[in-house]
C-alpha positions, -999 to 999 in steps of 0.1 A, spaced: -298 107 -73 -282 118 -105 -271 157 -109 -262 169 -144 -245 201 -155 -242 212 -191 -261 217 -221 -300 217 -211 -312 198 -242 -285 170 -235 -295 168 -198 -333 164 -204 -327 137 -232 -304 119 -210 -328 120 -179 -356 110 -202 -338 80 -213 -328 71 -178 -363 75 -163 -378 53 -188 -352 26 -181 -358 30 -144 -394 25 -148 -390 -6 -169 -364 -20 -145 -392 -14 -116 -419 -30 -135 -397 -61 -144 -381 -66 -110 -407 -51 -87 -382 -31 -66 -364 2 -71 -328 2 -85 -299 1 -62 -271 29 -64 -248 5 -80 -274 -5 -108 -281 32 -113 -244 40 -117 -241 11 -141 -270 22 -160 -256 58 -164 -223 44 -176 -236 22 -203 -260 48 -215 -231 73 -219 -209 47 -235 -237 37 -259 -239 71 -273 -203 72 -282 -208 84 -318 -233 111 -309 -226 115 -271 -246 133 -244 -223 161 -232 -234 169 -197 -213 163 -165 -230 140 -142 -227 131 -106 -244 100 -94 -249 95 -57 -269 72 -34 -270 48 -4 -266 12 -7 -271 -17 18 -233 -13 32 
């Protein structure tokens, strides 16, 4: 689960990008993303937009096998 607070337009854009990458991941790997994979995806997505960044504050939480 990812919870975001901040500007609504940035939150919606970020969640739209993350949702499309999540669907692509599920299609390619035939399984849902783990909590670690979602956290890594969020991190790389935010780092990739360094020049024109997304400004919401994000909280990523989930359960893994351990």
